[in-house]
Backbone as a chain_set.jsonl record, in Angstrom:
{"seq": "MSGTVKKVSDIAFKAGKTIDWDGMAKLLVSDEARKEFSNLRRAFDEVNSQLQTKFNQEPEPIDWDYYRKGIGNRLVDMYKEHYDSIEVPKFVDNVTPQYKPKFEALLVELKEAEQKSFKESERLEKEIADVQELKKKLSTMTADEYFAKHPELKKKFDDEIRNDYWGY", "coords": {"N": [[0.72, -1.141, 0.269], [0.272, 2.228, -0.645], [2.243, 4.593, 1.064], [1.222, 7.304, 1.511], [-1.582, 7.104, 1.425], [-1.714, 5.566, 3.382], [-1.306, 7.523, 5.148], [-3.223, 9.121, 5.031], [-5.505, 7.702, 5.846], [-4.508, 7.451, 8.668], [-4.761, 10.171, 9.546], [-7.259, 11.25, 8.784], [-8.553, 8.914, 10.764], [-7.54, 10.26, 13.406], [-8.492, 12.587, 13.07], [-11.371, 11.851, 13.131], [-11.654, 11.206, 15.991], [-11.001, 13.6, 17.17], [-13.157, 15.229, 16.694], [-15.616, 17.055, 18.088], [-18.348, 15.854, 18.258], [-20.945, 15.653, 19.895], [-20.985, 18.073, 21.288], [-21.125, 19.791, 19.235], [-23.396, 18.965, 18.301], [-24.945, 20.005, 20.309], [-25.379, 22.686, 20.191], [-27.175, 22.711, 17.864], [-30.229, 24.18, 16.761], [-33.029, 23.242, 15.085], [-35.02, 20.729, 13.912], [-34.375, 20.052, 11.559], [-31.718, 20.641, 11.196], [-30.408, 19.048, 12.998], [-31.413, 16.663, 11.706], [-29.597, 16.741, 9.424], [-27.289, 17.067, 10.371], [-26.929, 15.057, 11.719], [-26.698, 13.155, 9.345], [-24.503, 14.059, 7.827], [-22.692, 13.232, 10.205], [-23.179, 10.535, 10.076], [-22.182, 10.151, 7.169], [-19.369, 10.618, 7.32], [-18.188, 8.813, 9.408], [-18.669, 6.472, 7.512], [-16.952, 6.953, 5.93], [-14.682, 6.977, 7.346], [-14.607, 4.902, 8.416], [-13.965, 2.94, 6.065], [-11.647, 4.353, 4.98], [-10.096, 3.279, 7.472], [-10.368, 0.118, 7.103], [-10.457, -0.534, 4.168], [-7.987, 0.601, 3.141], [-6.216, 0.825, 4.377], [-4.917, -1.816, 4.927], [-2.391, -4.025, 4.199], [-1.45, -5.493, 1.389], [-1.824, -8.958, 0.786], [0.907, -11.234, 0.305], [1.782, -12.649, -2.843], [1.855, -16.297, -3.511], [4.082, -17.579, -4.925], [5.624, -19.831, -5.653], [3.47, -21.898, -5.006], [1.544, -21.456, -6.584], [3.495, -22.137, -9.534], [3.743, -24.946, -9.096], [1.126, -25.873, -9.65], [0.649, -24.63, -12.17], [2.731, -24.415, -13.988], [5.924, -23.207, -14.569], [6.639, -21.379, -16.896], [4.0, -19.815, -17.725], [3.726, -18.508, -15.088], [5.605, -17.231, -14.298], [5.515, -15.498, -16.46], [3.062, -13.68, -15.568], [4.166, -12.99, -13.129], [6.186, -11.46, -13.802], [4.759, -9.46, -15.02], [3.223, -8.802, -12.978], [5.264, -7.749, -11.035], [5.789, -5.053, -12.836], [3.929, -3.441, -12.656], [3.274, -0.209, -11.308], [1.941, 1.871, -9.178], [0.63, 4.455, -9.095], [1.52, 7.272, -6.936], [-0.197, 9.088, -4.529], [-1.265, 12.456, -5.258], [-1.679, 15.271, -3.898], [-3.746, 17.913, -4.547], [-5.828, 19.213, -3.599], [-5.96, 19.809, -1.206], [-4.153, 22.239, -0.79], [-5.938, 24.093, -1.814], [-8.117, 23.838, -0.673], [-7.622, 24.513, 1.791], [-6.972, 27.423, 2.772], [-9.31, 28.868, 2.485], [-10.781, 27.338, 3.882], [-9.614, 27.963, 6.842], [-10.376, 30.785, 6.628], [-12.821, 30.464, 6.934], [-12.841, 29.518, 9.758], [-12.173, 31.233, 11.379], [-13.997, 33.363, 10.538], [-15.906, 32.005, 11.552], [-15.778, 31.529, 14.248], [-15.601, 34.69, 14.927], [-18.257, 35.01, 14.811], [-19.11, 33.558, 16.178], [-18.737, 34.492, 18.861], [-20.255, 36.973, 18.488], [-22.736, 36.076, 18.225], [-22.417, 35.217, 20.827], [-22.368, 37.497, 22.663], [-24.923, 38.799, 21.88], [-26.35, 37.131, 22.79], [-26.733, 36.736, 25.254], [-26.882, 40.083, 25.759], [-29.962, 39.66, 24.703], [-31.026, 38.017, 26.901], [-30.881, 39.262, 28.923], [-32.527, 41.284, 28.528], [-35.233, 40.065, 28.026], [-35.114, 39.105, 30.919], [-35.345, 41.53, 31.743], [-37.591, 42.722, 30.937], [-39.569, 40.431, 31.801], [-39.625, 40.972, 34.669], [-40.529, 43.437, 34.363], [-42.883, 43.245, 33.704], [-44.095, 41.526, 35.833], [-44.263, 43.479, 37.816], [-45.866, 45.963, 36.84], [-48.711, 46.059, 36.904], [-48.345, 47.371, 39.591], [-46.985, 49.032, 39.269], [-45.646, 52.818, 39.715], [-45.681, 55.944, 37.783], [-43.227, 57.639, 38.299], [-41.335, 55.537, 39.372], [-41.307, 54.004, 36.732], [-40.039, 55.857, 35.138], [-37.778, 56.264, 36.551], [-36.457, 53.868, 35.648], [-36.023, 53.93, 33.123], [-34.902, 57.033, 32.157], [-34.524, 58.541, 29.602], [-37.049, 58.506, 28.243], [-38.514, 59.685, 30.191], [-37.244, 62.277, 29.662], [-37.857, 62.834, 27.231], [-41.014, 63.026, 27.443], [-40.997, 65.484, 29.124], [-39.731, 67.481, 27.492], [-41.636, 67.642, 25.447], [-43.507, 68.277, 26.967], [-42.868, 70.792, 27.982], [-42.112, 71.965, 25.499], [-44.839, 72.48, 24.626], [-45.937, 70.572, 23.245], [-48.247, 68.428, 22.261], [-48.918, 65.806, 20.948], [-50.88, 66.426, 18.839]], "CA": [[-0.139, -0.011, 0.04], [1.075, 3.636, -0.84], [2.373, 5.301, 2.091], [0.593, 8.271, 1.304], [-2.849, 6.54, 1.451], [-1.47, 5.082, 5.218], [-1.094, 8.601, 6.0], [-4.387, 9.799, 4.954], [-6.229, 7.078, 6.743], [-4.523, 7.359, 9.755], [-4.972, 11.553, 9.66], [-8.73, 10.813, 8.81], [-8.985, 8.63, 11.928], [-7.506, 11.28, 14.158], [-9.272, 13.657, 13.299], [-12.536, 11.531, 13.838], [-11.199, 11.233, 17.406], [-10.939, 15.18, 17.855], [-14.17, 16.42, 16.428], [-16.753, 16.667, 19.163], [-19.799, 15.492, 17.858], [-22.174, 15.719, 20.747], [-21.136, 19.435, 21.783], [-21.816, 20.176, 18.292], [-25.095, 18.713, 17.88], [-25.716, 20.513, 21.481], [-25.527, 23.822, 19.263], [-28.27, 22.699, 16.931], [-31.716, 24.669, 17.222], [-34.141, 23.112, 14.634], [-35.169, 19.41, 13.426], [-33.86, 19.939, 10.095], [-30.39, 21.111, 11.367], [-30.037, 17.69, 13.524], [-30.998, 15.549, 10.772], [-28.57, 17.012, 8.14], [-25.945, 16.988, 11.101], [-26.964, 13.361, 11.83], [-26.438, 12.502, 7.614], [-22.841, 14.334, 7.84], [-21.756, 12.309, 10.915], [-23.062, 9.209, 9.558], [-21.344, 9.815, 6.218], [-17.806, 10.749, 8.002], [-18.227, 7.711, 10.429], [-18.793, 5.447, 6.681], [-16.05, 7.362, 5.02], [-13.355, 6.794, 8.054], [-14.401, 3.136, 8.62], [-13.368, 2.489, 4.952], [-10.227, 3.884, 5.353], [-9.641, 2.496, 8.393], [-10.419, -0.938, 6.535], [-10.123, -0.83, 2.898], [-7.091, 1.169, 2.614], [-5.183, 0.257, 5.798], [-4.417, -3.213, 4.796], [-1.439, -4.216, 3.015], [-2.296, -6.988, 0.406], [-1.433, -10.353, 1.016], [1.721, -11.749, -0.832], [1.24, -13.621, -3.727], [2.689, -17.023, -3.455], [4.057, -17.711, -7.02], [5.908, -21.302, -5.979], [2.305, -22.582, -5.155], [1.025, -21.412, -8.689], [4.147, -22.639, -10.536], [3.409, -26.324, -8.989], [-0.277, -26.4, -10.277], [-0.016, -24.019, -13.44], [3.948, -24.28, -14.81], [7.212, -21.833, -14.583], [6.265, -20.47, -17.686], [3.058, -18.895, -17.609], [3.677, -17.807, -14.038], [6.689, -16.207, -14.358], [5.03, -14.045, -17.183], [2.342, -13.265, -14.49], [4.933, -12.453, -12.191], [6.893, -10.184, -14.529], [3.674, -8.391, -15.555], [2.602, -8.1, -11.763], [6.06, -6.595, -10.793], [5.984, -4.144, -13.606], [2.619, -2.527, -12.433], [3.741, 0.536, -10.526], [0.788, 2.459, -8.493], [0.739, 5.762, -8.852], [1.396, 8.119, -5.765], [-1.617, 10.255, -4.398], [-0.604, 13.778, -5.073], [-2.932, 16.385, -3.215], [-3.654, 18.866, -5.253], [-6.904, 19.668, -3.235], [-5.941, 20.356, 0.219], [-3.593, 23.85, -1.015], [-7.086, 25.242, -2.415], [-9.323, 24.634, 0.296], [-7.147, 25.243, 3.555], [-6.966, 28.983, 3.298], [-10.673, 29.496, 2.355], [-10.941, 26.507, 5.318], [-9.468, 28.868, 7.637], [-10.993, 31.683, 6.775], [-14.063, 30.019, 7.57], [-12.735, 29.166, 10.783], [-12.09, 32.804, 11.827], [-15.362, 33.937, 10.323], [-16.766, 31.13, 12.487], [-15.369, 32.324, 15.857], [-16.323, 36.166, 15.047], [-19.848, 34.958, 14.611], [-19.929, 33.058, 17.266], [-18.241, 35.75, 19.755], [-21.371, 38.017, 18.283], [-23.742, 35.176, 19.008], [-22.808, 35.091, 22.523], [-23.147, 38.877, 23.235], [-26.436, 38.965, 21.457], [-27.632, 36.003, 23.396], [-26.41, 37.629, 26.579], [-27.925, 40.983, 25.861], [-31.28, 39.216, 24.902], [-31.386, 37.106, 27.769], [-31.019, 40.214, 30.061], [-33.823, 41.977, 28.151], [-35.77, 38.966, 28.822], [-35.269, 39.404, 32.551], [-35.994, 43.096, 32.371], [-39.423, 42.646, 30.484], [-40.446, 39.692, 32.923], [-39.577, 41.88, 36.083], [-41.597, 44.634, 34.256], [-44.392, 42.257, 33.664], [-44.818, 41.604, 37.15], [-44.259, 44.899, 38.566], [-46.545, 46.712, 36.039], [-50.026, 46.543, 37.597], [-48.805, 48.05, 40.848], [-45.709, 50.44, 39.321], [-46.251, 53.931, 39.413], [-44.884, 56.509, 36.495], [-42.044, 57.784, 38.853], [-40.77, 53.817, 39.227], [-40.643, 53.682, 35.471], [-39.559, 57.035, 34.825], [-36.227, 55.911, 36.927], [-35.777, 52.883, 35.015], [-36.113, 54.702, 31.709], [-34.872, 58.305, 31.723], [-34.902, 58.974, 28.446], [-38.538, 59.032, 28.378], [-39.049, 61.161, 31.159], [-36.549, 63.371, 29.256], [-38.864, 62.851, 26.099], [-41.677, 63.57, 27.811], [-40.415, 66.513, 29.908], [-39.585, 68.157, 26.384], [-42.618, 67.367, 24.943], [-44.751, 69.131, 27.954], [-42.491, 72.146, 27.991], [-42.341, 72.773, 24.169], [-46.647, 72.3, 24.44], [-46.583, 69.378, 22.106], [-49.397, 67.139, 22.847], [-49.09, 64.83, 19.904], [-51.373, 66.525, 17.85]], "C": [[0.672, 1.163, 0.206], [1.084, 3.827, 0.694], [1.76, 6.546, 2.302], [-0.748, 8.122, 1.988], [-2.682, 5.986, 3.018], [-1.958, 6.613, 6.103], [-2.452, 9.147, 6.131], [-5.556, 9.111, 6.046], [-5.867, 7.265, 8.235], [-4.895, 9.225, 10.181], [-6.621, 11.406, 9.877], [-9.208, 10.025, 10.166], [-8.779, 9.474, 13.524], [-8.507, 11.79, 14.31], [-10.963, 13.443, 13.6], [-12.616, 11.57, 15.593], [-11.088, 12.699, 18.287], [-12.111, 15.571, 17.594], [-15.148, 15.772, 17.757], [-18.028, 17.01, 18.934], [-20.825, 16.046, 18.811], [-21.8, 17.386, 21.25], [-21.462, 20.178, 20.259], [-23.253, 20.125, 18.031], [-25.971, 19.704, 19.251], [-26.227, 21.596, 20.943], [-26.65, 23.911, 18.525], [-29.724, 23.101, 17.279], [-32.709, 23.492, 16.556], [-33.753, 21.421, 14.001], [-34.265, 19.138, 12.161], [-32.382, 19.82, 10.068], [-29.861, 19.672, 11.848], [-30.219, 16.688, 12.608], [-29.917, 15.771, 9.809], [-27.376, 17.064, 9.095], [-25.864, 15.482, 11.19], [-26.652, 12.618, 10.515], [-25.113, 12.884, 7.84], [-22.414, 13.083, 8.691], [-21.708, 10.958, 10.331], [-22.077, 8.881, 8.18], [-19.463, 9.921, 6.306], [-17.627, 9.181, 8.396], [-17.933, 6.464, 8.831], [-17.495, 5.687, 5.848], [-14.599, 7.019, 5.85], [-13.053, 5.326, 8.178], [-13.866, 2.365, 7.215], [-12.256, 2.92, 4.678], [-9.362, 3.185, 6.451], [-9.313, 0.945, 7.523], [-9.863, -1.232, 5.548], [-8.805, -0.263, 2.772], [-6.175, 0.952, 3.496], [-4.71, -1.093, 5.657], [-3.721, -3.474, 3.963], [-1.559, -5.519, 1.941], [-1.216, -8.124, 0.646], [-0.444, -10.829, -0.126], [1.644, -12.792, -1.711], [2.29, -14.973, -3.448], [2.722, -18.042, -4.447], [4.831, -19.156, -7.125], [4.583, -22.111, -5.763], [1.845, -22.535, -6.547], [2.037, -22.07, -9.649], [3.842, -24.32, -10.376], [2.109, -26.592, -9.52], [-0.387, -25.837, -11.399], [1.477, -24.494, -14.331], [4.449, -22.726, -14.586], [6.602, -20.904, -15.573], [5.287, -19.302, -17.73], [2.741, -18.295, -15.851], [4.265, -16.991, -13.748], [6.249, -15.168, -15.128], [3.915, -13.323, -16.326], [3.196, -12.439, -13.697], [5.67, -11.325, -12.719], [6.143, -8.93, -14.814], [3.335, -7.52, -13.97], [3.856, -7.256, -10.611], [6.631, -5.549, -11.399], [4.816, -3.205, -13.315], [3.325, -1.415, -11.524], [2.538, 1.487, -10.49], [1.148, 3.792, -8.386], [0.821, 6.419, -7.493], [0.527, 9.179, -6.026], [-0.691, 11.205, -4.494], [-1.872, 14.663, -4.824], [-2.833, 17.213, -3.58], [-4.998, 19.731, -4.585], [-7.131, 20.862, -1.979], [-5.106, 21.778, 0.159], [-4.924, 24.999, -1.274], [-8.122, 25.368, -1.496], [-8.622, 24.843, 1.7], [-7.192, 26.658, 3.772], [-8.491, 29.175, 3.351], [-11.526, 28.576, 4.21], [-10.9, 27.482, 6.756], [-9.781, 30.081, 7.818], [-12.089, 31.625, 7.599], [-14.217, 30.105, 9.119], [-12.533, 30.766, 11.591], [-13.401, 33.191, 11.964], [-16.405, 33.306, 11.527], [-16.829, 31.95, 14.102], [-15.962, 33.903, 15.776], [-17.686, 35.917, 15.189], [-20.269, 34.413, 15.693], [-19.887, 33.825, 18.669], [-19.584, 36.554, 19.715], [-22.459, 37.088, 18.804], [-24.022, 35.348, 20.254], [-22.83, 36.206, 23.153], [-24.656, 39.159, 22.948], [-26.857, 38.354, 22.378], [-27.531, 36.447, 25.008], [-27.246, 39.119, 26.667], [-29.476, 40.51, 25.602], [-31.884, 38.532, 25.891], [-31.694, 38.562, 29.234], [-32.113, 41.275, 29.618], [-35.003, 41.286, 28.508], [-36.502, 39.157, 30.184], [-36.02, 40.476, 32.572], [-37.221, 43.478, 32.046], [-40.237, 41.707, 31.396], [-40.22, 40.479, 34.183], [-40.383, 42.916, 35.851], [-42.639, 44.116, 34.248], [-44.889, 41.958, 35.131], [-45.198, 42.773, 38.168], [-45.557, 45.678, 37.678], [-48.164, 46.932, 36.476], [-49.563, 47.69, 38.448], [-47.278, 49.311, 40.522], [-46.272, 51.56, 38.952], [-45.247, 54.841, 38.359], [-43.697, 57.005, 37.083], [-41.138, 56.535, 38.584], [-40.443, 53.787, 37.558], [-40.247, 54.503, 34.647], [-37.979, 56.686, 35.114], [-35.564, 54.933, 36.366], [-35.562, 53.36, 33.823], [-35.976, 56.295, 31.753], [-34.917, 59.286, 30.757], [-35.983, 58.94, 27.97], [-38.753, 59.72, 29.225], [-38.418, 62.237, 30.439], [-37.409, 64.029, 28.309], [-40.222, 63.801, 26.557], [-42.163, 65.0, 28.631], [-40.45, 67.489, 28.62], [-40.393, 68.318, 25.88], [-43.691, 68.305, 25.824], [-44.194, 70.679, 27.649], [-42.466, 72.893, 26.412], [-43.902, 72.739, 23.827], [-46.858, 71.341, 23.343], [-47.168, 68.205, 22.281], [-49.604, 65.923, 21.758], [-50.001, 64.99, 18.915], [-51.098, 66.851, 16.495]], "O": [[1.607, 1.216, 1.005], [0.224, 3.384, 1.456], [1.783, 6.908, 3.478], [-1.071, 8.827, 2.943], [-3.658, 6.053, 3.765], [-2.605, 6.793, 7.134], [-2.84, 9.601, 7.207], [-6.273, 9.738, 6.827], [-6.785, 7.251, 9.055], [-5.343, 9.385, 11.316], [-7.145, 11.448, 10.991], [-10.232, 10.456, 10.696], [-9.534, 9.39, 14.492], [-9.326, 11.695, 15.224], [-11.716, 14.297, 14.069], [-13.591, 11.944, 16.245], [-11.085, 12.896, 19.503], [-12.403, 16.506, 18.339], [-15.33, 14.638, 18.2], [-18.67, 18.017, 19.233], [-21.551, 16.95, 18.4], [-22.835, 17.883, 21.694], [-22.119, 21.218, 20.304], [-24.038, 20.997, 17.658], [-27.158, 20.028, 19.25], [-27.444, 21.743, 21.048], [-27.212, 25.001, 18.422], [-30.376, 22.388, 18.042], [-33.236, 22.748, 17.383], [-32.634, 20.993, 13.719], [-33.601, 18.13, 11.924], [-31.78, 19.142, 9.236], [-28.972, 19.127, 11.195], [-29.369, 15.799, 12.547], [-29.335, 14.76, 9.416], [-26.303, 17.112, 8.493], [-24.911, 14.806, 10.806], [-26.341, 11.432, 10.618], [-24.393, 11.92, 8.101], [-21.905, 12.087, 8.176], [-20.687, 10.311, 10.098], [-21.416, 7.856, 8.014], [-18.608, 9.435, 5.565], [-16.954, 8.43, 7.691], [-17.051, 5.621, 8.99], [-17.006, 4.787, 5.167], [-13.554, 6.819, 5.231], [-11.999, 4.693, 8.117], [-13.38, 1.238, 7.318], [-11.534, 2.114, 4.091], [-8.247, 2.679, 6.328], [-8.142, 0.632, 7.307], [-8.908, -2.008, 5.56], [-8.273, -0.963, 1.911], [-5.047, 0.92, 3.005], [-3.936, -1.43, 6.553], [-4.114, -3.281, 2.813], [-1.911, -6.593, 2.428], [0.011, -8.023, 0.658], [-0.806, -10.851, -1.302], [1.418, -13.911, -1.25], [3.466, -14.726, -3.184], [1.942, -18.937, -4.771], [4.854, -19.749, -8.203], [4.572, -23.149, -6.426], [1.81, -23.423, -7.398], [1.526, -22.601, -10.634], [3.71, -24.981, -11.406], [1.982, -27.754, -9.906], [-1.375, -26.202, -12.036], [1.246, -24.968, -15.443], [3.873, -21.643, -14.479], [6.115, -19.824, -15.239], [5.609, -18.114, -17.765], [1.687, -17.759, -15.51], [3.885, -16.03, -13.078], [6.441, -14.01, -14.756], [3.956, -12.105, -16.499], [2.965, -11.235, -13.592], [5.753, -10.282, -12.071], [6.569, -7.775, -14.861], [3.228, -6.314, -13.749], [3.578, -6.47, -9.706], [7.649, -5.01, -10.964], [4.869, -2.101, -13.857], [4.184, -1.971, -10.839], [2.086, 1.916, -11.551], [1.978, 4.177, -7.562], [-0.059, 5.962, -6.763], [0.371, 9.903, -7.01], [0.449, 11.099, -4.041], [-2.882, 14.674, -5.527], [-1.817, 17.81, -3.223], [-5.207, 20.862, -5.024], [-7.775, 21.889, -1.767], [-5.366, 22.539, 1.092], [-4.959, 26.21, -1.055], [-8.855, 26.342, -1.325], [-9.236, 25.369, 2.629], [-7.438, 27.098, 4.894], [-8.914, 29.694, 4.384], [-12.285, 28.953, 5.103], [-11.84, 27.686, 7.525], [-9.6, 30.628, 8.906], [-12.375, 32.315, 8.578], [-15.2, 30.537, 9.72], [-13.161, 30.929, 12.638], [-13.98, 33.365, 13.036], [-17.309, 33.851, 12.16], [-17.636, 32.635, 14.729], [-16.791, 34.242, 16.62], [-18.316, 36.786, 15.792], [-21.376, 34.565, 16.209], [-20.82, 33.792, 19.471], [-20.085, 36.839, 20.803], [-23.047, 37.403, 19.838], [-25.097, 35.54, 20.822], [-23.297, 36.153, 24.291], [-25.426, 39.685, 23.751], [-27.801, 38.854, 22.989], [-28.499, 36.367, 25.765], [-28.124, 39.295, 27.511], [-30.287, 41.034, 26.366], [-33.106, 38.377, 25.898], [-32.519, 38.612, 30.146], [-32.511, 42.087, 30.453], [-35.803, 41.834, 29.266], [-37.678, 39.292, 30.521], [-37.089, 40.579, 33.174], [-37.884, 44.336, 32.627], [-41.373, 42.013, 31.759], [-41.292, 40.419, 34.786], [-40.988, 43.438, 36.787], [-43.51, 44.646, 34.937], [-46.05, 42.182, 35.471], [-46.102, 42.897, 38.994], [-46.396, 45.952, 38.535], [-48.698, 48.03, 36.318], [-50.061, 48.807, 38.305], [-46.769, 50.118, 41.299], [-47.173, 51.615, 38.115], [-44.104, 54.433, 38.153], [-42.782, 56.828, 36.279], [-40.305, 56.533, 37.679], [-39.291, 53.537, 37.203], [-40.046, 54.174, 33.478], [-37.097, 56.766, 34.259], [-34.336, 54.877, 36.414], [-34.447, 52.987, 33.456], [-36.974, 56.906, 31.372], [-35.218, 60.474, 30.878], [-35.968, 59.527, 26.889], [-39.412, 60.699, 28.876], [-39.034, 63.299, 30.538], [-37.731, 65.217, 28.313], [-40.447, 64.948, 26.171], [-43.302, 65.456, 28.733], [-41.292, 68.382, 28.719], [-40.348, 69.479, 25.474], [-44.586, 68.955, 25.282], [-44.898, 71.577, 27.188], [-42.73, 74.075, 26.193], [-44.19, 72.996, 22.658], [-47.86, 71.346, 22.628], [-46.61, 67.118, 22.431], [-50.56, 65.161, 21.899], [-50.165, 64.086, 18.095], [-52.002, 66.836, 15.66]]}, "num_chains": 1, "name": "protein.A"}
């Protein structure tokens, strides 16, 4: 077997061990995303399994003497000569240099989007907590208490009253 194929299968096996599938699955929100994610994981596992089994095995050596006894020297020597002349081309990776920079850029973009998402999530959770608190207190809250929490509205109303603007 070509050393390159063995290296590729080893890298794929190690990559499969380092991927946090469960962590990524927890981040999915919709059922369709979960379905697509499980399809991706299944496909990855199938390819990884094939790489580990099919391409990770050395071919069994041919027992030429066994065939010489049954078939004859001349025919077996001809097959052996042709078999030995076969040269399996080495794998040349032309794809990785093309996708690697794009993938790295996407990872950077993903990290930035993740940070923005966390900040927005924190802001929204705080806003939800404020709205829930306001909802609980709304029936007993006075205008002064509301304006204490929202001074910009008090300023706006005071300006409208001072300028004799009553919304007509």
